[in-house]
N, C-alpha and C positions, 0 to 999 in steps of 0.2 A: 081705534088702534089698527084695525084692518086697513083703513084708508092710508094711515101713516106708512105701514109696511108696503102697501101697493105703490105709493108715490116715491118712497125713499129707496126701495130695494127692487121690486119687480119692474117698475116702469123704466128706470135707467138701464137695467140689464137688457130689456127688450128693445128699447130705443137705440141703443148702441151695439146691439148684437153681441153682448159680452158672453163668452163661452163658459158654461157651467157655473154661473154665479147669479145671485139675485133671488134665488128660490131655495127652499129646503126640500131637496129631492135626492133620491139615491143616485150616487155617482157625481153629485155636485160638490164643490168645495164648501165646507161648512164655515162660513164667515157669519158670526152671530153675536149679538149683544143681548144679554138678559138684564132687564131693568126691573127694579123693585119700585113699584108705583106708590108704595106706602111708607117709604123711608126717605127723609130729606137728606140733602148733602150740601155742604158748603165748600166752595173752592178757596183754597189757601196755598201759600208757598209749600206747605208740608204735603199737600195732596196732588200737586202738579207733577205729572210725569213727562212733560215736554222737555226736550233737550235744551231749549232756550231758558227754561226756568221761570217763566212768567206766563200769565194769561190775562186777556181782557176781562175774564170772568172772576178774577180774584175778588173775594168778599161777597160774591153773589151766592144766594141760597136757592137751590133748586128743590122742587117739591118731589123729586124722585131721585133714585140713585142707581148707578150702574153696578150690578152685582158680579157679572162674569162677562168676559169677552173671549170669543173663540176666533182664531185665524187659521184658515185651512184645516179646521177640525182639531186644532191644538188649543188647550186652555192657556191663554196668555195672561189674563188679568182675573183675579179672584178676590172679591171683597176688599178692594183698596190696595192690593199688593200685586206686583208683577211677578208671576210665577214661572214664566218661561221666556226665553229670548228668541222665540220664533219670529222669523221675518216673513213678510207678505211675499206674494209671487207676482210676477208681471202678468197683467191681464192678457188674455187672448180673445180674439174676436172671430165670429162666424161670418165674416164678410167675404163676398165673392169678388 
């Protein structure tokens, strides 16, 4: 799990000099997904939140489930339901 977080979150933030993202630290934007590794989930038209209304994963069973999603510290998704309409922010970079 630590390697997944390193490769999917930390490394891109460092590689592209993304400002205040990629880590859980004081003063950073809290973009975070909480995953329940013990709960399976199936993708169906009823569970898709994409604007287009379809997914190549329809009918696929995953061995884990997304429990909560936070964007900029705001709870956006909670146990299968969208609870807020918070939009993401444009990334800023620490490049010279």
